[in-house]
N, C-alpha and C positions, 0 to 999 in steps of 0.2 A: 482536737488532734493531739490529745495527750498520749504519750507513749510510755509503756512500762518496760523497763530494762531488767531482765533477769540475769543473775550471774551465770556465766558459762561454766560447764564442767560440774554443775551441782546436780545430784541425783534428784529426780522428781518424786515427791511423796505422793503415792496414789490417792491419799485422802485429800490432798490439796492440788490435784491435777487441774489444769486450766479449765477442763470441761466439766469438772465436778461442781456441785453447789458451793462447797467450801472454797474451791479454787476461784470460782467466779466472784465470791464475796471478797476474797483476798485481792483479786485484781481491781475490783470496784473500790475498795478502801484505799489501795495504793494510788489509783487514779485520782480519787478525791483528795488525798493528802498532797499529791503533786499539784492539783488545781489550787488548793489552799495556799501552798507555798508560792505559786505564781502570783496569786492575787494579794499576798501580803505586800507586794510591791505596789507601785503607783503608776497610773496611766495618765497620759495627756490625750484627751479626746476633744478635738475641735472640728467643727464643720461649718462651712459657709455655702449656702445654696441659693440660687436665684432661678425663679420660674419665669419663663417667657410666655408671651401670648399664644405661641404655637404649641403650648403644652410640652415643652422640653425644659430640662433642668441642667444647669451648669454650676460648677463650683469646685470646692476643695475639701477634702477630709484628711485630718491628721490623726494617726494612731501611733503612740510612742510609749515605751515603758522604761523603767529604770532597773529592771532585773534581766540577767542574761537569758533566762528561759523565755521571757517576753520578747526580747530582741530576736532570738532564734526563730520563734514562731512568726514574728512579723516579717522576717526575711523571706519567708515562704509565700507571702501574699503574691498573688498573680492576677492578671487581668482576666475577667470572665471571658469565655469564648464568644467571639463575635463582636466584642467591644474594643478590639485593639486600636481602631481608628478614633475612638472617642475617649478612651481612658489612658492616662499616663501615670505610672507609679515611680516615685523617686525616693532615694534614701534621705532620712532626716536624722540630725543629731544636734542637740542643743541642751544646755543646762542639765547635763547628766541623763537626759532621755534620748533614746535611740529608737527609730521606727521607720514609718513610711508616710509619705504625703501622696495622696491620691487626687489627681486633677481630672475632671471630667467635663465634657462639652456636649451640650444639646442631647442629653439622654432622654429617651421617652420614659413615661412613668413605669412601664414594665422593665425597662433597662435599669432604672434606679433600684427596683426590687432585686434584680440580679446582682447588682454591685453590692448592695447592703448584705446579701447572704454570703458574699465572697469574703467579707471582712471578718476574720476569725482570729482569736488569740487563745491558743491552747484549748481548743474545743468550745470556747465561749464566744458569743457574738456580742460585743459591747454596744453595737448600734442596731436598731431596726428603723428603717426609713421607708415610707410609702406615700404615694400620691394617688388619688382617685378622683375621677370627674363624675358628677351626677348633674345632668342638665348644664346650667351655666355656672355651677359651683364646683370649685376644686378644693378638695380637703387633703390636708397633710396629717398623718399620724405617725408616731414613732416613739422610741424609747432609748434611753441611755442607761445601761446596767453597770452601776458602780457598787452593787451590793456586796461584792467580795473585797472591797477596799475598806480598811478600817476608817471610821468617821474621824478619828484623831489625826488622819493624814490630809485633812482638808487644805492645810496651808501649802502642801507640796503638789496637790492635784489641781490641774488646770483643765477645766472642761467648760465648753461653751458651744452652743449651736445657734447659728444665725440664719434666718430665712427671709427672703424677699419675694413678694408676689408682684405681678404686673398691675394689680389694682388694690384698692384698700382692703385690709383684713377685716372680715366680719366678726368671727368668733375665734378666740384663742385662750389657752391657759398659760401663755408665755407673757413676756414683758414687751409691750409695744415700744418700738424705737422710732416710730413715725407711722404715717398712714399705711405704708406698704410693707413694713418690716417688723419682725418679731424675733425675740431671742430667749434662750433658756440657759440657765447655769446649773447643771446637775451637781448634786453634792455626793461625796463618798459615803458609802454605807447604805445606799438606797437605789431604787430604780425610778428614774424620772420619766413619766409619761408626757408626751408632747402632742398637742393638737392645734391646728389652725385651719381656717378656711377663707377663701376669697371668691368673689363672683366676677366673671368676665365671659364674653361670648365664646362658645365652643368653636374652635377653628374649623372643625369639620362642617358645622352648620353654616359658618360664615362663608366657607368655600362654596357650599351648595347654593347659598343665597346669591353669591356673585354669578355663578353659572346660570341661575334662574333669571337674573337681570339681563345677562348677556343673551340668553335664549329668547326672552321676551322681546328684547331690542331687535334681535335678528328677525323674529317673526313679524314685528311691526314693519321693519324695512321691506321684508318680502311682500307684506300686504300692500304697503304704499306703492311699491314697484308694480304690483299686479294691477292696482287701481289706475295708476298713471298709464300703464300699457293699454288697459282696456279703453280709457278715454281717448288716447291717441288713435287707437284702432277705429273707434266710432267716428272720430273727427275725419279721418281719412275716408271712411265709408260715406259720410255725408257729402264730402267734396266730390267724390266720384259720382254720386247720384245726381247732384246738381249739374 
């Protein structure tokens, strides 16, 4: 969402008009310089997410910067359409950083994707977050992009991602904090890839199994009732014959 501001009242040189190749290069260079200026600042990126057995995710995401351009960009963050009842965005300001805290409750995996895409700072997405299910295994993949922040600003950068699953974590490249939790601490000057997986029953399959049990139970009751009714009918017939 980088914007390029041109001075008003200045004659346009046809050689560098916006639609000419030179003009497009100039706009691209200006946008790149603007992005580099923004990223010389520092970001606070923190996320805590908890996955439930019903395949929904709740938690909090913090995105804050120490530069005016970052602050202005973060003020424009808005809740993705359709998630107004599940997502709440509040202002954040502490220790020289200003931004937004995003609280979310019981998002589906697809809704987590939508929320991740909505978090943008001057055209860049610091987070990618995604959950996928395959059979009984749920996998998390994501990244935190701090490649535009100088590595020598590590002391002022605070970045951490915490994730909790409803069952033990099978595979991960993060730091295990217990059987069900894992964390990552991304460093400035790099892109940190995150992955973790856990296995627990598919709630859709579990629901189907419950209905199967209920259906079988109902069928047995009907069968038992039919057998009892038939025996009662035969007993009555025998008494009448006698």
